[in-house]
C-alpha positions in Angstrom: 37.6 -4.1 77.4 35.0 -1.7 75.6 30.8 -1.9 77.5 28.3 -2.5 74.8 24.9 -2.0 75.6 24.2 -4.0 72.3 20.7 -5.1 72.9 20.1 -3.9 76.5 16.6 -2.0 76.4 17.1 1.2 79.8 15.2 3.6 81.0 16.1 6.6 82.6 14.2 8.8 84.5 14.6 12.1 84.5 16.2 12.7 81.2 15.7 15.2 79.3 18.0 17.4 80.3 21.5 16.8 82.8 22.8 14.1 84.1 19.7 12.0 82.3 20.5 13.5 79.3 23.9 12.4 78.8 23.8 8.9 80.1 20.5 8.4 77.6 22.7 9.9 75.0 25.5 7.6 76.1 23.0 4.1 76.5 21.5 5.2 72.8 25.2 5.5 71.6 26.8 2.3 73.6 24.3 0.5 71.7 20.8 0.4 74.4 17.5 1.1 73.5 15.9 3.6 75.0 12.9 5.1 77.0 13.7 8.6 77.8 11.2 9.8 80.3 11.4 12.8 80.9 7.7 15.1 82.4 9.0 18.5 81.7 8.3 20.3 85.1 10.6 22.7 86.1 13.4 22.8 88.8 10.4 22.9 92.1 8.9 19.5 90.0 5.6 22.0 88.6 4.8 22.1 85.1 4.4 19.4 82.2 5.5 19.9 79.2 7.2 16.6 76.4 9.6 18.8 74.1 12.5 17.9 76.5 11.8 13.9 76.3 11.8 14.6 72.4 13.9 16.8 71.7 16.5 14.3 73.8 15.1 11.0 71.5 15.5 12.9 68.2 19.2 13.2 68.8 19.4 9.6 69.0 17.8 8.6 66.4 20.1 11.4 64.1 23.3 9.8 65.9 21.2 6.4 64.7 20.2 4.8 67.0 16.7 3.7 69.2 14.0 5.5 71.4 11.0 6.1 72.3 9.2 9.6 74.6 8.0 9.1 77.6 6.0 12.2 79.5 4.8 9.5 83.3 5.2 10.9 86.0 7.3 9.0 88.0 5.0 9.1 91.2 2.0 8.6 90.0 2.2 5.0 90.2 -0.5 3.3 86.7 1.7 6.3 84.2 4.9 4.2 85.3 2.9 0.8 85.1 1.8 2.3 81.7 5.4 3.2 80.5 6.7 0.1 81.7 4.4 -1.9 79.4 5.1 0.2 76.3 8.2 -0.8 76.5 7.4 -3.8 76.6 5.5 -4.1 74.2 8.3 -2.6 72.3 11.1 -4.5 72.7 10.4 -7.0 74.6 12.2 -7.0 78.0 13.7 -3.9 79.9 17.6 -4.4 81.3 18.6 -1.1 83.1 17.1 1.6 85.0 17.9 4.7 86.1 16.3 6.8 89.3 17.7 10.5 87.6 14.4 12.1 88.0 14.0 14.8 91.2 12.6 18.5 92.3 14.0 21.3 94.5 12.3 23.0 96.8 15.6 24.1 99.0 14.5 26.3 101.6 16.0 26.1 105.6 13.3 24.2 107.4 12.2 26.6 110.3 11.0 28.1 107.2 9.6 25.5 104.3 5.8 23.8 104.6 5.3 20.2 105.0 4.4 20.2 101.8 7.2 21.6 100.0 9.5 18.1 102.5 6.6 15.9 101.2 7.2 16.8 97.4 11.1 16.6 97.4 10.6 12.8 99.4 7.6 12.1 96.6 9.5 12.7 93.4 13.5 10.9 94.5 12.4 8.5 96.7 8.5 7.2 95.6 9.6 8.0 92.5 12.4 5.8 92.2 9.9 3.0 94.0 7.7 3.3 91.7 9.4 2.4 88.7 11.4 -0.8 90.6 9.0 -1.4 91.4 7.8 -1.0 88.2 10.5 -3.5 86.5 11.5 -5.8 89.6 9.2 -8.1 88.5 10.6 -8.4 84.8 13.6 -8.1 85.7 13.2 -11.3 88.2 12.2 -13.5 85.8 15.3 -12.7 82.3 17.9 -13.3 85.6 19.3 -10.4 84.8 19.1 -6.4 86.1 20.7 -3.1 86.2 20.0 -0.1 88.4 20.2 3.3 89.8 19.4 5.1 92.2 20.2 8.7 92.0 21.9 9.7 95.5 23.2 12.8 96.5 26.5 14.7 98.8 23.6 16.4 100.4 22.6 12.8 101.9 25.2 11.7 103.3 26.5 14.0 104.0 23.7 17.5 104.7 23.9 20.3 103.0 22.4 24.2 104.2 18.7 24.2 103.3 17.6 20.6 101.7 17.1 19.3 104.6 14.0 17.2 102.5 16.1 16.8 99.6 19.3 15.2 101.9 16.3 13.1 103.9 15.0 11.2 100.9 18.9 11.0 98.7 19.5 9.2 102.8 17.4 6.9 101.7 17.7 6.1 98.7 20.1 4.1 99.8 19.4 2.2 103.1 16.4 1.7 99.3 18.9 0.2 97.5 21.3 -2.3 100.5 18.1 -4.2 100.9 16.6 -4.2 97.3 20.1 -6.0 97.4 20.1 -8.3 99.2 16.6 -9.0 97.8 18.6 -9.0 93.9 21.5 -10.8 94.1 20.6 -14.3 93.6 18.2 -13.2 89.6 20.8 -11.0 89.1 20.2 -7.3 89.3 22.6 -5.0 90.7 21.9 -1.8 92.2 24.6 0.4 92.9 24.4 4.7 93.9 25.3 7.7 92.1 26.1 10.5 94.3 26.9 13.1 91.8 28.0 17.0 91.2 27.4 18.1 87.8 26.2 21.6 86.5 22.3 21.1 85.3 19.6 23.0 85.8 20.1 21.6 90.3 22.7 23.3 90.9 23.7 26.2 88.3 22.8 28.7 90.6 25.0 26.9 93.6 28.4 26.2 92.5 31.0 29.1 90.6 30.3 30.2 87.3 33.6 29.7 86.9 34.0 25.9 87.9 30.7 24.7 86.1 32.7 24.2 82.8 34.8 21.3 85.6 31.5 19.8 86.4 30.1 18.4 83.2 27.2 15.8 82.8 29.2 13.7 80.7 32.2 14.0 83.0 29.4 11.6 85.8 27.9 9.4 82.9 31.1 7.3 82.7 30.6 5.7 86.2 26.5 5.6 85.8 27.7 3.5 82.8 29.8 1.3 84.3 27.3 1.2 87.1 25.1 -0.9 84.8 27.1 -3.1 82.5 28.1 -6.4 82.9 30.3 -6.8 85.1 28.8 -3.6 87.8 30.1 -3.9 91.8 26.6 -4.0 93.2 26.1 -2.3 96.8 28.3 0.7 95.8 28.0 4.3 96.7 30.0 6.4 94.0 30.6 10.2 94.3 31.0 11.2 90.2 32.2 14.8 89.7 34.7 16.8 87.7 35.5 13.3 85.6 37.0 12.2 89.9 35.6 8.8 91.6 35.6 7.7 94.4 33.6 5.4 97.1 31.7 6.4 99.7 31.1 3.5 102.9 28.9 3.9 106.1 31.4 2.2 108.3 30.6 1.7 111.7 33.1 1.4 115.1 34.3 -1.3 116.2 31.8 -0.1 119.5 31.9 -1.5 123.2 30.4 -3.7 125.5 29.4 -2.7 128.5 27.8 -5.1 131.6 24.0 -4.9 132.5 25.0 -3.2 135.4 27.3 -1.2 133.9 24.6 -0.7 130.9 24.0 4.1 131.8 24.2 6.8 129.8 27.5 8.1 132.6 29.5 5.2 131.5 28.4 5.8 127.7 30.0 9.4 128.5 32.6 8.3 130.5 33.4 5.5 127.1 32.5 7.6 124.5 36.5 7.2 123.2 37.0 3.8 122.7 32.6 3.9 121.7 34.3 5.7 119.1 37.3 4.9 118.5 37.3 4.0 114.1 41.2 2.2 114.6 38.7 -1.1 114.1 36.1 0.0 112.0 34.7 -2.1 109.6 31.5 -1.9 106.7 28.3 -3.8 108.0 26.2 -5.9 104.6 23.4 -6.1 106.2 21.8 -5.0 109.6 22.2 -8.9 111.2 25.8 -7.8 111.0 24.9 -5.9 113.6 22.8 -7.3 116.1 25.5 -10.1 115.6 29.0 -8.4 116.8 26.3 -6.6 119.6 25.8 -10.2 120.5 29.3 -11.8 120.5 30.5 -8.5 123.0 27.5 -9.2 125.0 28.4 -12.6 124.9 32.0 -12.2 125.0 31.7 -9.7 128.0 29.4 -12.0 130.0 31.0 -15.4 129.4 27.6 -16.4 128.1 28.8 -19.4 125.8 27.1 -19.4 122.0 
């Protein structure tokens, strides 16, 4: 079955280059009307220019598609709201939001200024919050929405020198998890992408002879599925070099202690049982963990529910 975005309207942030550009071009190729958002700043978030977004729009129009450029900073709630209002005025709906905009300010935590931590959190987390908040009511009212957060292996697994970036990227997974619960009945599906690609964000950390394998265009097919009509929900899709995998946050079955035995020493003594992953599970909401713990404790203490 061919995935089409005919009559759909999409906003892609950070779409002036790299992954965002690739996503925007493919959406347009498949029929979407696209808002190409890009502040046009440097990799660390400084500066600004409309040239990059304008160039992507020109590519889309030259290929017969529809697109408009927008230079809103995702960290500026007013500018984001104005972008969404302009989109609604022009096309009357918003079906897809890809939160792709990001910056890097890499340093070891010891050398990192708190301001550099805050700036990365602001763009990645609050940028996604601002854009998602601006389209949320629209998607609820039309009973349709597809949103992608851009996470990272740095958030899922850690990466030296990226405490700020990793914290932001895992934060987006938590954001997704709750939005999934709140948006499901309105047919709003939210997923996370954890990409690896040869972009200006990675050009100096990936060996040059490997860069050709990591074209952004080899990540974008996964994103197209995540924003399609038949998209899954609440998934973390890892993607790079044409490879795709799903990452999960799982929890061991656990081990219960009687209240009189719940000491640090007994946690240590039973660590092998506590950390045994042979019967792991994926929890779909925080309350499921609470109910699991209550069930184990009640069973141990012979308390009837």
